[in-house]
N, C-alpha and C positions, 0 to 999 in steps of 0.2 A: 454276258453280254452280245451285242451284235458285230458279225464280223467282215460285213459288205464292204466297207472302206477296208479292212483288211485284206481280203479278195482281191482286191483291186490292187492293193501294194503288191502283194506277192507275184498275181500275172505279170505287175510291170517288169518287176525285178526279173521274171521268168523271161521276158522278152529281151532284156538286155546283159546278159550272163558275161563275168569275168572269170577269166582264169588263174589259178594260183600264181601270185606276184603280180597281178595286173587289177585289184579290185579298187583301183581308186575313185571311180564313178560309182561306185556301188556305196564304199563309205560315204563320200561326198553327198548321196541322197538320202541316205540313213542319218546323217547328221543335221540336214535340212528338215527331214521327217521327226525325227525324236526332239529335237529342239523344241517343236512347241508343246511338247510335254515338259520343260522345264526342269531336266534334270539339274542336280546341284553341282555337278561338273563334270565336263567331256574331255578325255584326254584322247589325242589324238595321234596316228604316226605310230603306234604300237606293234612294233615286229615288222614294219613295214606298213602296211593299208588298216592294222586293226584300229579299230576305235573302241573306248568303252564309254559308258554314261554309269554317271554313279548316281543315288537316291540315299539320303541321308536321313536318320530317324532321329527326334529330338533327344532318346536317351541312348545311351550305352549298349550296346550288344555286337553280335556276331556280324563280320563282315561276311555276306553271302555273293558270290560268284554265280552268275548263269552266262553260258558259253553259246555263240550260233557261231557255224562257219560260213565265211563269206563266197567262196570260191565255187566254180561251174568247171564242167568236164570237157576237154578237147574232143569230144565226140558229137557228129552229127544228128539232129533231131529229127524222128521221123514223126509228123504231125500235121495234122490239118487245123489245129485249133489255132484260134485267130490272135492267140498271144504266144506264140511260137517263137522260138528263138529267133531273131532277125538275122542270125549268122549263120553260115554253113558247116562253120567248125567248131562250135562250141556251144553247150546248152548245160542248164540245171536238170540233170537228169538223176542226182543222188538226193534231190530235196532241200537243198540247203537256202534255198528261196523260200521255201515254208519254216526253216527254222530260224532265219532272221525273222520273218514276219511274226513269228511267236514271240520275242523278245521285244518286238517292235510293239505289240499290242499289250506286254505287260507292262512299258513303259509310260502308255495310257494309263492303264488304272492304278499305277504308281503316282501319276500327277493329280488325281482325282482323291487316291486314298494314300496320302504319304505315308511312309512308312513309321512305325510307331518307336521302332528301336535298331540299332546297327545299322549296316549299309548294305542296299543291294546294288550290285555291280553287273550291267550289262554288257558283256564283251563279245564283239563281234570279231572273228579271229580270221585272218589272213591264209589261205597257203595250208589247208587241212588237207586235201589231196594228194598233196606231194612228200606230207609227212614232216614238212619244215616249219609251219606256221605258230604252232606252240611252243616249240623252244625258242624261236625268235621272239617271243610276245615275252615269254616268262624270262628271257635272259635280256630284255630291254630295262635300261635304269629305269624308264619312266615306272615301268610295271612294280617293280622291286619296291621304289620309293613312294608310291601313289595308289596303289590299289593292293597287293597283298592281302588276299581273305584268308579267313578262317574256315571257309568251307568251297566246293566247287563242284557243279552240277551243270549237267549237258543231257539234252535228247537225241535220239536218233528215230524218224520215221522206218518203221521196218514193215514191207510188204510179205505177203504171208501169215499174216497174224489179222485175226479180226479189227475193224475200225474200232479206233479209241481205247484198244487195250493195251495196258501197262505191263510191258516184258521186263524183266529184272533178274539179275545173277550177282550172291556171293563173288567175293574174289574176282575171278579173272571172266571179264564181259567179252571183250576181244582179245584176238590172238595178235602175237606179234608177227612181222613179214618184213622182208627186205627185196630189194631189185638185186638182181646181178647180172651183168655184161659181159662177156669173155669175147677178146677179139685173138682171133688165130692168123697167123702170117706164116705161111710156107712159100713156095716156091712153083712157077705155072713152067708148064711145058705145052707141046704140041699135043693137041688130045688124043692122036695118034698114037703118042709114045709118053702116056701117064706118068710110068714109074720113072722117067727122067727127069721129074717133078718132084714136088712135096704138096700134094693137093692137103686142104684140113678137112675134106669130107667125110672122112673114114674116123678122124676126131672126133667131129663134130657127133657121129652117129653113136661112137663110145661115149659121148660124154653125156648123151641124152639117155644110153641104157643105165650108166654108171648113176646116175639123178634116180632114176626108177630102183636101181638094186640099193641106193642108200637109204631111201625113205622107206623102203619095204623091211629094213633089217631093226625089227622092235627090240632086240637086245640093248640097243644103243640109246635108246630114247624113252623116258618115262611117261610120254604121253602123244597125242597128235602132231602130226608132221606131215607137210604136204610139198611137193616141189611141183611148179608148173611151168613147163617151157612156154613160152609167149610171143618169140621171135628167133626166126633162123634168117641170114643170109649170106650166102656163098657164091662168090664167082660172078660172073656176068655172061648175058647171052649171047656169048662168041663159041661159035660150035668148033671152031679150030684151034681153041686153047682151054687146058684144064685149069681151075681155078688156083689162084695164089693164098685167098684172103676168105675168111670165112667168120662169121659172128653169130653169136646165140645168147638171146636174154631170157632170163628166166625169173621167178617169183617163188621164196622162200618163204614156208610160215609155219607157224608151232603157237601150239597154246602156252609153253613155257617158254620165259626167254633162256633160260640155261638151254633148252633141246635146242633152239634155233642155232645159238651158239656151236654146238656141235653139230648140226647141219652144215652151217656155214665152214665149219673147218674141214669136215668130211669131203665133201664137194670141191672144195679147192684143191685139196690133197691131189683128188681123183683125177681133175683136171691137170694138173702139173705132172703128174704120172702118165697120163695118157700122150701130151704134146711132148715128154721127155722121149717116150718110147716111138712116136711118131715123127719124131724129129722137126718140131716144127714150132716157132715162137709163140708165148701166148701173154696176154695182158687183163686183167681183169678189172672191173669196178663196181661198187655197193652204192645203190642208190636206194632212194624213200625209203630210209629205214624205221621201222615202227615198233616200240615194244610192245608189250601186252597191258592190255586196260585193267586194272585189278580196282574194284570197288570196295570200299571201307565198310565195315559192318554198319555203324552207327547212318551215314548216310540212306543206305541201303533201306534202315528200317525205316527212314522219313518217308523215303521213297512210297514203300509200300502200304504207310499209316495216311500218306495222301491220297493215291490212289483208293483207300479204303474208305476214306472220309468224303471222296467224290463218287461214290459206287460204281466203281471203274473195277471193270474184270483185272485181275492180275495175274501174270503167267510167269510161272518163275523156271527159268531154265535150268537144264541138267548140265550143258556142253556150253563153252563159251561161242561166240559167233566166229565164223572162220575169218571174217576181213577185219582188217585195221582201223583203229582212230587214233588220230594224234592228240586226241585228249588224255590219252595214257599218259603222257607229259605231265597234265594237272593233275590227275589222280593221284602221281608219284610224289609231288611235290605238295601237295594239302589233301588233306580226308574230302573224299568226295566220291562222285558216282555218276555214271551213265544210266540211263535207260531207255528202253525202246518204245515208242508210239507204234501201236498196228496202226499201217495204212490200206488194209483190206485183204482179208484171205486170197481173192484173183486180182490182186493190184499187180501188174508190169514191174518186175525186179527192178531194184538200185542198180544203173549205169544202164539198162537197157535203152535204145533209143526212142522205145514209145514211152518212158517212164514220165509221168508229171505227177507232182507233192498232191494228194486227196486233201481240197479246203476244208472238208468237214470235220477235221480232225484238231485245225488251229486253236478252236476254243480249248479244247482238251488238255493241248501244251502248256497254254497261257495259264489256266486253271491249277496244272499241276506244280509250275514254277510257283506261282502264288501260294500256294497251300504247303509246300516244302520251306518257303521263307516264315510264313506263320509259325507254323509247328518248331521252327526251329527258334525264332527269336519272341513270339507271341503267345508262347504256351503256358 
């Protein structure tokens, strides 16, 4: 199919990104755009700004859901492209604009060639980047009563792989992860007499050291784990005063859900012990929690067969991707799988300020989803 009009749509979406929880205009644009392709049903307000378009076949068959993510990132785009983000504080730097466009292109094909059996559900999900959107959609009564698929599929573009390569893996495809923020409350003093206060600086240093020690302890973990300090804040720029408050944020991740639970338990116990020793109070908060994404065997075989039918190169990963995806909640609830779509060997990495979804892979994404449906319902 010709993709010129889809490239135009993708670039319009790129110019006007919306971050997690604020995808209202994006959802409204999609409702207007896809309505021209006459879906049998439109369900709005799924888990917030989520929206689903349903195409029904004449005969009984499986209900197959294809998901795209709506949200952009709170990162400034560095680009001279004419369709760059109109905002200075947010941009589509993970390719969700491309994922959206792939489903929009699939809707166009389904309008011309209605499905023979079952149903195809095109779900545009909000708030993927914060790990909240999937659970909000799944817990929405409208989803449980009106959607409830038999199989679920999604793709994610992957820089570092040749364009249009299909990347797949059995079992765990994406890692589990969670954000942790620790607040430390001590007591200030004159900078000339720091011993008369309780500065959180030493505790912060010990927490960083403890994180490194824990993640290096291979005896307590069954597979890969990683802790990354992403933010530290302590005191103010007041040269006569030692600090009374400190804060540290980190991301914990693991291939296995049980390992990340061990990592969480170990770092919290270490933090409690450190704060007790340094005689400062601490509070902590978990944020943006993702479980590992597990692909089911039959959907993986369907993905590989679809790629083979399209004469596409298949790359079977031996280890999971280190980053996380909240599509994991869908594959936990229903049989399904996520696969990667190569974006180019030297393409800028996801979340980089100069990243842009490569339009040359749009058609492959559309054809993969179409073939997945046909292999399940029309084989």
